[in-house]
C-alpha positions in Angstrom: -28.4 6.2 20.1 -27.2 6.6 16.5 -30.2 5.7 14.0 -29.6 2.9 11.6 -29.1 3.9 8.1 -31.6 1.7 6.9 -34.3 3.4 9.5 -33.1 6.7 8.2 -33.6 5.7 4.6 -37.4 4.4 5.4 -38.3 7.5 7.1 -37.0 9.5 4.6 -38.6 7.7 1.8 -42.0 7.7 3.2 -41.3 11.7 3.8 -40.6 12.0 0.3 -43.9 9.8 -0.9 -46.0 12.6 1.5 -44.4 15.5 -0.2 -47.1 16.7 -2.3 -49.8 15.9 -0.2 -47.9 18.1 2.6 -47.4 20.8 0.5 -51.0 20.5 -0.6 -52.0 20.5 3.4 -50.2 23.6 3.7 -51.9 25.5 0.9 -55.1 24.1 2.3 -54.6 25.6 5.6 -53.5 28.7 4.2 -56.7 29.3 2.0 -58.9 28.8 5.3 -60.6 31.6 6.9 -60.8 30.1 10.6 -58.4 31.2 13.3 -57.3 27.9 14.0 -56.4 26.9 10.5 -54.5 30.1 10.0 -52.4 29.2 13.0 -51.5 25.7 12.0 -51.0 27.0 8.2 -48.3 29.4 9.9 -46.7 26.9 12.2 -46.5 24.0 9.1 -44.8 27.2 7.0 -42.0 27.5 9.7 -40.9 23.8 10.0 -41.8 22.8 6.3 -38.5 22.0 4.7 -36.9 24.1 1.8 -36.5 22.8 -1.8 -32.9 22.1 -1.2 -33.8 19.9 1.4 -36.1 18.1 -0.3 -33.4 17.6 -2.9 -31.0 16.4 -0.6 -33.3 14.0 1.0 -34.1 12.5 -2.6 -30.1 12.1 -3.2 -29.5 10.8 0.3 -32.3 8.3 -0.1 -30.8 7.1 -3.6 -27.2 6.4 -1.7 -28.7 4.6 1.1 -30.9 2.7 -1.0 -28.1 0.7 -1.7 -27.3 -0.5 1.7 -30.8 -1.1 2.0 -31.1 -3.4 -1.1 -28.1 -5.2 0.1 -29.2 -6.0 3.7 -32.5 -7.0 2.2 -30.7 -9.5 0.0 -28.1 -10.7 2.0 -30.4 -11.1 4.8 -32.3 -13.9 2.8 -32.5 -17.4 3.8 -34.3 -19.4 0.9 -31.1 -18.6 -1.8 -27.6 -18.8 -1.8 -26.1 -15.3 -0.6 -22.3 -16.0 0.9 -21.1 -15.7 -2.9 -23.2 -12.5 -3.3 -21.6 -10.7 -0.5 -18.4 -9.4 -1.7 -19.6 -8.5 -5.1 -22.4 -6.5 -3.8 -20.2 -4.5 -1.2 -17.9 -4.0 -4.1 -20.6 -2.6 -6.0 -21.6 -0.4 -3.2 -17.8 1.4 -2.7 -17.6 1.5 -6.2 -21.0 3.8 -6.5 -20.5 6.0 -3.3 -16.8 6.5 -4.2 -16.1 10.7 -4.3 -14.5 12.9 -6.4 -12.1 14.3 -4.0 -10.0 17.6 -4.3 -6.5 17.8 -3.5 -6.8 18.8 -0.1 -9.0 16.0 1.0 -7.8 12.6 2.3 -9.7 9.5 1.0 -7.7 7.5 3.9 -8.8 9.3 6.9 -10.6 7.2 9.2 -13.9 8.6 10.5 -17.1 7.1 11.8 -20.1 8.0 10.1 -23.0 10.1 11.6 -20.8 10.5 14.6 -22.0 12.2 18.0 -21.1 15.3 16.3 -22.6 14.5 13.1 -26.0 13.2 14.7 -26.3 16.5 16.7 -26.0 18.4 13.6 -28.4 15.8 11.5 -30.8 16.0 14.6 -31.2 19.5 14.1 -33.1 20.6 17.2 -34.2 23.9 15.8 -36.6 22.5 13.3 -37.1 26.6 12.1 -33.8 26.4 11.2 -32.8 25.3 7.7 -29.8 23.0 7.1 -26.9 24.3 4.8 -27.4 21.7 2.3 -24.4 22.7 0.0 -21.5 19.8 -0.3 -23.4 17.7 2.2 -24.5 14.7 0.0 -20.5 14.7 -1.2 -19.6 14.8 2.6 -21.7 12.3 3.7 -20.6 9.7 0.6 -17.3 10.7 1.4 -17.4 9.1 5.1 -19.7 6.2 3.8 -16.9 5.7 1.6 -14.3 6.1 4.3 -15.8 3.8 6.5 -16.7 1.0 3.8 -12.6 1.0 3.3 -11.7 1.0 6.7 -14.5 -2.7 7.5 -13.5 -4.1 4.0 -10.0 -2.6 3.3 -8.9 -5.5 0.8 -10.2 -8.8 -0.9 -8.4 -11.9 0.7 -8.8 -15.3 -1.2 -10.7 -17.0 1.9 -13.7 -14.4 0.9 -13.5 -15.4 -2.8 -13.8 -18.8 -2.5 -17.3 -18.6 -2.3 -17.9 -16.5 -5.2 -15.4 -18.5 -7.5 -17.7 -21.5 -6.5 -20.7 -19.9 -8.0 -21.1 -20.8 -11.4 -22.8 -17.0 -11.9 -19.4 -15.3 -10.5 -16.8 -17.7 -11.1 -14.8 -15.5 -13.8 -14.1 -12.8 -10.8 -14.3 -10.1 -13.2 -14.8 -7.7 -10.1 -11.1 -8.9 -8.7 -7.8 -8.2 -9.9 -5.7 -10.6 -11.7 -3.6 -11.0 -9.0 -6.9 -11.9 -6.6 -8.2 -14.2 -9.1 -5.1 -16.2 -9.8 -4.3 -16.7 -5.9 -8.0 -17.5 -5.4 -7.8 -20.3 -8.4 -4.7 -21.5 -6.8 -6.2 -21.9 -3.7 -9.4 -23.8 -4.8 -7.2 -26.4 -6.7 -5.6 -26.6 -3.1 -8.8 -27.4 -1.6 -9.7 -29.5 -4.0 -6.6 -31.8 -3.7 -7.2 -31.9 0.3 -10.9 -33.0 -0.5 -10.1 -35.2 -3.2 -7.4 -37.1 -0.9 -10.4 -37.0 2.2 -12.8 -38.7 -0.1 -10.1 -41.4 -1.4 -9.3 -42.4 2.4 -12.8 -42.5 3.1 -14.0 -44.9 0.3 -10.9 -47.0 0.6 -11.7 -47.6 4.4 -15.0 -48.3 3.5 -14.7 -50.7 0.6 -11.7 -52.6 2.7 -14.4 -53.2 6.0 -17.2 -54.1 3.9 -15.9 -56.6 1.4 -16.1 -59.7 3.2 -19.4 -59.3 4.3 -21.6 -58.0 1.5 -19.5 -59.1 -1.8 -21.8 -62.4 -2.0 -25.1 -60.2 -1.3 -24.0 -57.5 -3.7 -23.3 -60.0 -6.7 -26.9 -61.4 -6.2 -28.1 -57.7 -6.4 -26.2 -57.4 -9.5 -27.5 -60.2 -11.3 -31.1 -59.7 -10.5 -31.4 -56.0 -11.6 -32.3 -55.4 -14.9 -31.5 -52.1 -16.8 -34.3 -50.3 -18.5 -34.5 -49.6 -22.3 -33.6 -46.0 -21.3 -30.9 -46.9 -19.1 -29.2 -48.9 -21.6 -29.6 -46.1 -24.2 -27.9 -43.7 -21.7 -24.3 -42.8 -21.7 -22.4 -42.6 -18.5 -21.1 -39.3 -17.3 -17.6 -38.8 -17.8 -15.9 -37.4 -14.6 -13.5 -34.4 -15.7 -10.1 -35.2 -15.7 -9.0 -31.6 -14.3 -12.2 -30.6 -12.6 -11.0 -27.3 -11.6 -9.9 -26.5 -15.3 -12.7 -27.5 -16.9 -15.1 -26.2 -14.6 -13.5 -22.4 -14.9 -13.6 -22.8 -18.9 -17.4 -23.3 -18.7 -19.2 -20.0 -19.4 -21.0 -18.2 -16.2 -24.9 -19.0 -15.9 -27.5 -16.5 -15.4 -27.7 -14.3 -12.3 -31.5 -15.5 -11.9 -30.4 -19.0 -12.0 -29.7 -21.3 -9.0 -26.3 -22.1 -8.3 -27.0 -25.3 -6.0 -29.2 -26.7 -8.6 -26.8 -26.2 -11.0 -24.1 -28.2 -8.9 -26.7 -31.0 -8.3 -27.1 -31.4 -12.0 -23.2 -31.5 -12.6 -22.3 -33.5 -9.6 -21.2 -36.8 -11.5 -19.0 -34.7 -14.0 -17.4 -32.5 -11.1 -17.8 -34.8 -7.8 -15.1 -33.1 -5.9 -16.2 -29.8 -6.7 -19.6 -30.2 -6.7 -19.0 -31.1 -2.7 -16.8 -28.1 -1.8 -19.7 -25.7 -3.7 -22.3 -27.3 -1.3 -20.1 -26.7 1.6 -19.2 -23.0 0.6 -22.7 -21.9 -0.8 -24.8 -23.4 1.8 -23.5 -20.8 4.6 -25.3 -17.6 5.0 -23.7 -14.4 4.4 -25.4 -13.0 7.5 -26.4 -14.6 10.9 -29.5 -12.7 11.0 -32.2 -11.8 8.9 -32.7 -7.9 7.7 -34.1 -5.7 10.0 
């Protein structure tokens, strides 16, 4: 069975942390005079990986750390993740994109760590060193091809959560056409939601007018405004919610978009409703492994 990328990353990271202790153990065993220590020292020296292999592991963990970080972030349940998904995937693709030679095909489909590769990486003969030259670039190329295979292009649907997140609404990571199409789709969703809200409110007001008009009038007469309520200005609903929202500056990455929308719900009532609908969806159905 193929090993998960994050499992490989965690195992190799732990091995790198123990690197100096492993070398210290090898030197200590070599200096001991008893037969068992000398035997263990000889065996450890045979299976000890070379400096080139240590360097390769360090470089591989740097690459796989991206996948581990994204898996952890998107597996969260106490913050917005749906709008992070596309942004993080694009960052991975940009980071692992290899510098290809003329005879390499970037679009060739190939599974990362196929059965053949698993046999090579498992290396049953642990006394035999791995040829590290070009191996890092080969792994990055396979990772890149698979990322492009499963996420070939950005669609308008997957960008809606991002444009509704005030941290990413500029869509500076998308193309001009993708940004324009997403803004147009947002306006369509806005108009649809506005019509549905108008229909519901109209039905509710018609059915309840006759029975509650007298009671509501009495309540209005009895309710007294405090001095702070008298001084407060009514929040104006933006005449063009989508246009006014897109003109605003993005908020810091550390800010909570749901809190922001709650504060702006009176100014953008329809958009805030859409934002809660899309941003409340989790990016993954299960937590990080």
